[in-house]
C-alpha positions, 0 to 999 in steps of 0.5 A: 204262355205259361199257365197261371191258376189261383190258389187257397181256400173257396171264397166265403159264401158272400163272394160270387162262387168260383169268381176267382177261377176267372183268374186262372188262364191257359191258352193251350189248354181246355177248361172245363168244370164238373160238379158231383156233390160236394166236389166242385172241380175246374180242369184244364187239360189238352182235351175237353174230357168232361164226360170222363171226369165227371165219371171218374169223380163219380166212381171215387166219391162212391168208394169213399162214401160206401167206407164211411157208410161202414165206418161212420167214424172215419168221416169225423175223426181228427186223428189218424185212422187205422184200417180193418182189412182192405180199403178203396185206393183213395180212402188207403191214400187218404189214411197214409196222408193223415197219419204222415201228418198226424191228422184225420184222414179226411184232412186230405179228400180234396186233394186226394180226389183232385189227384184221382181224377187228374191221373185218371185224365192223364190216361187220355191226355198229356197236361192236366190241372185239376183244382178241387175248392182251391187244392190242386194236382197238376202235370204240364210241360212248362212251368205253372205259376199258383196265385194265393188266395189269402182272403183279407191279407193284403198280400192275397193274390199279389204273390204266387208260387211258380211250380212244375213243368217238365212234365212232373205231376205235383200237387199244391195244396191250402189250408185256412184259418180265416177263409172258407169252410174247412176245418182249421185250428190255426189262424193262418190266411194261407197255408201252401204246401207242395208234394207228389201226393195230393192227399198228402199235401192236403193233409200237410197243409191242415196239419201246419195251418193248426200251428198258425195262431199269428205271425209270430208262429210262422217259423215254428210252423215252417219248421213242423211242416219240414218234418213231414216226409213228402213235403217238398214246399211250402208257403204260409200267409199270415196278415202282412207276413209270408215265410216258405221253405223248399222246392217253391219259387215265391213271386209277385203277381203284380208284377206279372204281365201278359 
């Protein structure tokens, strides 16, 4: 069966932590969790690689934390960052993504780490799904259905996005103005972006989400997302309304059986 993964901002603390992860399933893959400080990964891979995944997460975080110690403003800026001198690869990807989307580089951090860990694991396995606080990097032979968690919206966990398959690596990242603790200046219940880069998908979701104050803003936000280089598809949920564009197939989760 093709994998199903729940996607969306992490539920608020009034929910049982990470219970939405129980909806993720794929009988062909091994599931395990890795937690390194704020990085909380749910991973499915063709092998149990939790020790390697933890090592990768620690290494990526160490480079990022060292850069923030050297440049404290990097962690708080809400505008694109200009680097001085060489930077760790993860930081470089975050900076590039922030510049493309017009937001600060930390808007890309969860997606960037998910991809970095996922690509590291792919040196040892053929298929992987890495979810980091609702931001997903995956490479699977079969298409995956990504169920959208959208807080109080009546569409939450009722619709999903079918992506991937064919062994192509992709990222699916989200931003929400109503769920979780991520900074957003909008009120969208979920903004889901598909892109080849985890950092870009994450930063773009934030940038697009900032434009949605109500359902009236959906078309304007879609138009803005289409202009971000590298974005391949996006879905926006606001209340009982949904808008989407690009290389995404939106399906009803309620109608999917087994």
